[in-house]
C-alpha positions in Angstrom: 0.0 0.0 0.0 1.3 3.4 -0.9 2.4 5.9 1.8 0.0 8.3 0.3 -3.2 6.1 0.4 -6.1 7.5 2.3 -7.9 5.4 4.8 -10.9 5.9 7.1 -9.2 3.6 9.8 -7.7 5.6 12.7 -4.0 5.7 12.1 -1.3 4.7 14.6 1.2 7.5 15.2 4.5 6.3 13.9 6.3 9.6 14.7 9.0 8.2 17.0 9.8 5.3 14.7 10.0 7.6 11.7 12.2 10.2 13.5 14.6 7.5 14.7 14.9 6.0 11.2 15.4 9.5 9.7 18.0 10.2 12.3 19.8 7.0 11.5 19.8 7.7 7.7 21.3 11.1 8.3 24.0 9.6 10.6 25.1 7.6 7.5 24.7 10.4 5.0 26.9 12.7 7.1 29.9 10.9 5.5 30.0 14.0 3.4 31.4 16.0 6.4 34.4 13.7 6.7 35.7 14.8 3.3 38.6 16.7 4.9 39.7 13.3 6.3 39.1 11.3 3.1 40.6 14.1 0.9 43.6 14.3 3.3 44.2 10.6 2.5 44.2 11.4 -1.2 46.7 14.2 -0.7 49.0 11.9 1.3 48.6 8.8 -0.8 48.4 10.3 -4.3 49.8 13.8 -4.0 46.7 15.7 -4.8 46.9 19.6 -4.5 44.5 21.6 -2.3 42.5 22.5 -5.4 42.3 18.9 -6.5 41.1 17.9 -3.1 38.4 20.6 -3.1 36.7 19.5 -6.4 35.0 16.2 -5.3 33.6 17.8 -2.2 32.5 20.9 -4.0 30.8 18.8 -6.7 29.1 16.6 -4.1 27.7 19.7 -2.3 26.4 21.0 -5.7 24.9 17.6 -6.7 23.3 17.2 -3.3 21.6 20.6 -3.4 20.5 20.4 -7.1 19.0 16.9 -6.7 16.9 18.1 -3.7 14.4 19.8 -6.1 13.4 16.7 -8.1 13.9 14.5 -5.0 11.6 16.7 -3.0 8.9 16.5 -5.6 9.3 12.7 -5.8 9.0 12.5 -2.0 5.9 14.6 -2.0 4.3 12.4 -4.7 5.7 8.9 -4.1 6.4 9.0 -0.4 9.8 8.9 1.4 10.5 5.1 1.3 11.2 4.7 -2.4 13.1 8.0 -2.7 15.3 7.3 0.4 16.1 3.8 -0.9 17.2 5.2 -4.2 19.5 7.6 -2.3 21.1 4.8 -0.3 21.9 2.8 -3.5 23.5 5.9 -5.2 25.6 6.7 -2.1 26.9 3.2 -1.9 27.5 2.7 -5.6 29.2 6.1 -5.8 31.7 5.4 -3.1 32.4 2.0 -4.6 33.0 3.5 -8.0 35.4 6.0 -6.4 37.3 3.2 -4.8 38.5 2.0 -8.2 40.3 5.2 -9.2 43.0 7.4 -7.8 42.3 10.6 -9.8 40.3 13.7 -8.9 38.0 13.1 -11.9 37.2 9.6 -10.7 36.3 11.0 -7.2 34.3 13.8 -8.8 32.2 11.2 -10.6 32.0 8.6 -7.8 31.9 10.7 -4.6 30.9 14.0 -6.1 28.1 13.2 -8.7 26.8 9.8 -7.7 27.2 9.8 -3.9 26.3 13.6 -3.8 23.1 12.9 -5.7 22.3 9.9 -3.4 22.7 12.1 -0.3 20.2 14.5 -1.9 17.6 11.8 -2.5 17.9 10.3 1.0 18.2 13.6 2.8 15.1 15.0 1.1 13.1 12.1 2.4 14.1 12.3 6.1 12.6 15.6 7.4 9.2 15.9 5.7 7.7 12.7 7.0 9.1 13.3 10.4 7.6 16.8 11.0 4.2 15.6 9.7 3.7 13.3 12.7 4.1 16.2 15.2 2.2 19.5 16.0 3.5 22.8 14.5 4.8 23.9 17.8 7.4 21.2 17.6 8.5 21.7 14.0 11.9 23.3 14.9 12.7 20.6 17.5 11.8 17.7 15.3 13.6 19.1 12.3 16.6 19.7 14.6 16.7 16.2 15.9 16.4 14.6 12.5 19.1 16.7 10.8 21.4 16.5 13.9 22.3 13.0 12.7 23.9 14.5 9.5 26.0 16.9 11.7 27.0 14.3 14.3 28.1 11.7 11.8 31.7 12.9 11.8 32.0 11.9 15.5 32.2 8.3 14.4 32.9 8.6 10.7 36.0 10.8 10.8 38.0 8.5 13.1 36.5 5.4 11.3 37.5 6.7 7.9 41.0 7.6 9.1 41.4 4.1 10.6 40.1 2.4 7.5 42.5 4.4 5.3 45.4 3.5 7.5 44.5 -0.2 7.5 43.2 -0.7 4.0 44.4 2.4 2.1 42.0 4.7 0.2 40.6 2.0 -2.2 39.7 -0.4 0.6 38.3 2.2 2.9 36.0 3.7 0.2 34.7 0.2 -0.7 33.9 -0.8 2.8 32.2 2.5 3.5 30.2 2.3 0.3 28.8 -1.2 1.0 28.1 -0.3 4.7 26.2 2.8 3.9 24.2 1.2 1.1 22.9 -1.5 3.4 22.2 0.9 6.3 20.4 3.7 4.4 18.3 1.3 2.3 17.4 -0.7 5.4 16.3 2.3 7.4 14.4 3.7 4.5 11.9 0.9 4.8 10.8 2.5 8.2 10.0 5.9 6.8 6.3 6.7 6.4 4.2 9.8 6.2 0.7 10.1 7.7 -2.1 9.2 5.3 -3.8 12.5 6.0 -2.8 15.7 8.0 -2.8 15.0 11.7 -2.7 18.6 12.9 -4.5 20.5 10.2 -5.8 23.8 11.5 -9.5 24.6 11.2 -10.2 26.3 7.9 -10.4 30.0 8.4 -13.5 31.9 7.4 -13.1 34.2 4.4 -13.2 38.0 4.7 -15.8 40.2 3.1 -14.3 39.4 -0.4 -14.3 35.7 0.3 -10.5 35.5 0.6 -8.3 33.8 3.2 -4.6 33.8 3.9 -2.8 31.3 1.6 -1.2 28.5 3.6 0.2 26.1 0.9 2.3 27.3 -2.0 3.4 25.4 -5.1 7.0 25.9 -6.4 5.9 28.3 -9.2 4.3 30.5 -6.5 7.2 30.6 -4.0 9.6 31.9 -6.6 7.3 34.9 -7.0 7.8 36.0 -3.4 10.7 38.1 -2.3 11.0 35.9 0.8 12.2 33.0 -1.3 15.2 35.0 -2.6 16.0 36.4 0.9 15.9 32.8 2.3 18.1 31.6 -0.6 20.7 34.4 0.0 20.9 33.8 3.8 21.2 30.1 3.4 23.9 30.4 0.8 25.9 32.7 3.1 25.4 30.7 6.4 25.7 27.3 4.9 28.5 28.2 2.5 30.7 29.6 5.3 30.2 26.4 7.4 30.8 24.1 4.4 34.0 25.9 3.5 35.4 25.4 7.0 34.3 21.8 7.1 36.2 21.2 3.9 39.5 22.5 5.4 39.0 21.5 9.1 41.6 18.7 8.9 44.3 21.3 8.0 43.4 23.8 10.7 45.2 21.8 13.3 48.4 21.7 11.2 49.1 25.4 10.9 51.9 25.3 13.5 52.6 26.8 16.8 49.7 25.3 18.8 49.7 22.9 21.7 49.3 19.4 20.4 46.2 17.9 22.1 47.5 14.5 21.4 50.6 15.0 23.5 48.3 16.0 26.4 45.9 13.1 26.0 48.5 10.5 24.9 46.5 9.7 21.8 47.6 8.6 18.3 45.0 10.4 16.2 46.1 13.6 14.4 44.9 17.0 15.8 43.0 17.5 12.5 40.8 14.5 13.2 40.1 15.9 16.7 39.0 19.2 15.1 36.7 17.4 12.7 35.1 15.5 15.6 34.7 18.8 17.5 33.0 20.4 14.6 30.7 17.4 14.3 29.6 17.6 17.9 28.9 21.3 17.6 27.2 20.7 14.2 24.8 18.2 15.6 24.1 20.0 18.9 23.6 23.3 17.1 20.8 21.9 15.0 18.8 20.8 18.0 19.5 24.0 19.9 18.5 26.2 17.0 15.2 24.3 16.7 14.4 24.7 20.3 15.3 28.4 20.3 13.4 29.2 17.2 10.3 27.5 18.5 10.5 29.7 21.6 11.8 33.0 20.3 11.0 33.0 16.6 12.9 32.0 13.5 14.3 35.3 12.3 15.8 36.5 15.7 17.4 33.0 16.2 18.8 33.0 12.6 20.2 36.6 12.9 21.9 35.7 16.1 23.6 32.6 14.7 24.7 34.4 11.6 26.4 37.3 13.5 28.1 34.8 15.9 29.4 32.8 12.9 30.9 35.9 11.4 32.8 36.6 14.6 34.0 33.0 14.8 35.2 33.0 11.2 37.2 36.2 11.9 38.8 34.5 14.9 39.8 31.6 12.8 41.9 34.0 10.6 43.7 35.2 13.7 44.4 31.5 14.7 46.3 30.8 11.5 49.5 32.5 12.6 52.1 30.6 14.7 52.4 33.3 17.4 48.7 33.9 17.9 47.3 33.0 21.3 44.3 31.5 19.5 46.6 28.9 17.8 46.2 26.4 20.5 44.5 23.1 20.0 42.1 23.6 22.9 41.1 27.0 21.7 40.7 25.7 18.1 38.5 22.9 19.4 36.1 25.3 21.0 36.0 27.7 18.0 35.5 24.9 15.6 32.7 23.3 17.7 31.0 26.7 17.8 31.4 27.1 14.1 29.8 23.7 13.7 26.9 24.7 15.9 26.3 27.9 14.0 26.5 26.1 10.6 24.2 23.4 11.9 21.5 25.9 12.8 21.0 26.6 9.1 19.9 23.0 8.4 17.2 23.4 11.1 16.1 26.9 10.6 15.6 27.0 6.8 13.4 23.9 6.6 11.4 25.4 9.4 11.2 28.8 7.6 10.1 26.9 4.4 7.3 25.0 6.3 6.1 28.2 8.1 6.1 30.4 5.0 5.0 27.9 2.3 3.1 25.1 4.1 3.5 21.3 4.4 1.7 20.1 1.3 4.6 20.8 -1.1 7.3 21.0 1.6 9.7 18.6 0.0 10.1 20.4 -3.3 9.7 23.9 -1.9 12.5 23.3 0.6 14.5 21.7 -2.2 14.4 25.0 -4.1 15.6 26.9 -1.0 18.3 24.2 -0.4 19.9 24.8 -3.8 21.6 27.7 -2.1 23.3 25.4 0.3 25.2 23.6 -2.4 26.0 26.7 -4.5 27.2 28.6 -1.4 29.3 25.6 -0.3 30.6 25.0 -3.9 31.7 28.6 -4.3 33.3 29.2 -0.9 35.0 25.7 -0.8 36.6 26.4 -4.2 37.5 29.9 -3.1 39.3 28.5 -0.1 41.3 26.1 -2.3 42.1 28.8 -4.8 43.3 31.1 -2.0 45.5 28.5 -0.4 47.1 27.6 -3.8 47.8 31.3 -4.5 45.3 31.6 -7.4 43.7 34.7 -5.8 47.0 36.4 -5.4 50.4 35.8 -3.9 49.5 37.9 -0.9 46.9 35.3 0.2 48.9 32.2 -0.8 49.4 29.5 1.8 46.4 30.5 4.0 42.6 30.5 3.9 42.4 34.1 5.1 40.9 35.6 1.9 38.1 33.1 1.9 37.4 33.5 5.6 37.2 37.4 5.4 34.9 37.1 2.4 32.5 34.7 4.2 32.5 36.9 7.3 31.3 39.9 5.3 28.6 37.8 3.7 27.4 36.5 7.0 26.9 40.0 8.3 24.9 41.0 5.2 22.8 37.9 5.7 22.1 38.8 9.3 20.8 42.2 8.2 18.4 40.5 5.7 17.3 38.2 8.5 16.0 41.1 10.6 13.9 42.2 7.6 12.1 38.9 7.2 8.3 38.5 7.5 6.0 35.8 6.2 4.3 36.2 2.8 0.7 37.3 3.1 -0.9 36.0 -0.1 -4.6 35.3 -0.3 -6.8 32.7 -2.1 -10.5 31.9 -2.3 -12.0 30.5 0.8 -13.1 26.8 0.5 -16.8 26.2 -0.1 -18.8 25.5 3.0 
């Protein structure tokens, strides 16, 4: 029986089961955030440049965001189970394909295009069915819990990927991860299910003197005619792009010299870079839940503006931490900054789906949020590439050897996005009241 079939039989609430399955799927899909570890293995094993290393990750982000539009439409029409299963197959196959090559182009095709597209299909099917099982007052919290898995994934995936690379080299590590994630995502996808009919539909409002009511559900062709869509797109591109850029280089931030080596203190054998990736992941996951709770309590735009401004400050601090004599170039300090960067970045992945649901309704939530989410990949693609170009000296010799130019650019964009956030208000379009 299709997820979308209607029934007159009272429906059991599967909310907890669906949220747990969606959380598990995102914990697997978050392998994207371990690219600084995987890419670092490619640099070490095959001698890739910083620009080479940036390409597969940037393409994966772009494929992820672009596929969210058709994937969201498929999820709205076909239900989450089939679409998430397709995503799991593509993620696994993509990583397996990448395992048979050593070139940037091979990883662009396998990790970037195939796995990136698979992440888009599966990710688009996790949040919509989850929020539909709970009342509107919990939208932020439920969205935050579901997407927190994507952010927290690096807590286990970064050290796991590093260990697999050391034990089985890049080819073996990618093959193992590909098979594992294919099985996990496809298996958990079978537990996804949307309600057969709205569980918390508001009472239909009465029309005004002209027979008009406030429009609650927008179709894609309607949302692109609202200025709020472009404001959301710009803010998401800035907020997410800054975070994705730092995620792409997090492994290298612990190697800039001069800092206290955390490993010497703890007696561990893992590189500082891996510790920073895990710190970022903890902040990333926690920030998504925190942002959801705060936005449910204090409102979306105030919460978003606060996170954007804080992120701009943190990015600026990271530029100061990249010199050997800086008091910020200390592993403990970097861990805290990186964790907070992750929390601020993670807030975007909770707040923008909540904005999309609040502004444009649940009926076409998958495809509407997919359109907003294209900004995530384009912002990440541009700023991740900018970081690689700056590091390789392609922006100018003055900036060669550091990520400062890219960091300064993203800080300015974050401040501009915060200004836009304060201007946000829900669209107020009307439509004919339903017949009595």
